[in-house]
C-alpha positions in Angstrom: 127.6 73.2 75.3 124.7 71.3 76.0 122.7 71.6 78.8 119.1 69.2 78.5 117.8 70.3 81.7 118.5 73.2 84.4 117.8 76.1 85.9 118.4 79.4 85.7 117.4 82.6 86.7 114.7 80.2 88.0 114.0 79.5 84.5 113.8 76.4 82.6 116.6 76.1 80.5 116.9 72.9 77.6 118.1 73.5 74.7 121.9 74.8 72.8 123.9 77.4 74.2 121.2 78.8 77.0 117.9 78.6 73.9 115.3 78.6 76.2 112.3 76.4 75.3 110.4 79.3 74.1 113.1 80.7 71.6 114.0 77.7 70.4 110.3 77.2 69.7 110.6 80.8 68.0 113.7 79.3 66.0 111.7 76.2 64.5 108.6 78.4 63.5 110.8 80.8 62.0 112.7 77.8 59.9 109.6 76.0 58.8 107.6 79.3 57.7 111.1 80.2 56.2 111.7 76.1 54.3 108.1 74.7 55.0 107.0 74.1 51.9 111.0 73.1 50.3 111.7 71.3 54.1 109.8 67.4 52.6 112.7 67.5 49.4 115.7 68.7 51.9 114.9 66.1 54.3 114.8 63.6 51.3 117.9 64.8 50.3 119.8 64.2 53.6 118.4 61.0 54.1 119.6 59.9 50.2 122.7 61.5 51.7 123.2 59.3 54.5 122.7 56.3 52.7 125.5 56.7 50.0 127.5 57.8 52.6 127.2 54.4 54.7 126.7 52.6 51.4 130.3 54.2 49.8 132.2 53.6 54.0 130.5 49.7 54.0 132.6 49.5 50.0 135.9 50.3 51.8 135.0 48.6 54.5 134.8 44.9 52.5 137.7 46.1 49.8 139.9 46.0 53.5 138.3 42.8 54.7 139.2 41.2 51.2 143.0 42.5 51.8 143.3 41.6 54.7 142.1 38.4 54.1 144.1 38.0 51.1 147.1 38.2 52.7 
């Protein structure tokens, strides 16, 4: 359950499954420390994967449209 902004016992809760702002910052900091040097490479690979996926979907849509107009 995703909570955008609510109050839990007087403490604002922003995040996922009741994690507060401080907890999210700590988790983000730990992830940055562990993967900081590899993070740009990981993000670049993720972006390339998304682009490749979109190209594949577009290719399937194009083939489907060609088949529909040929009939």
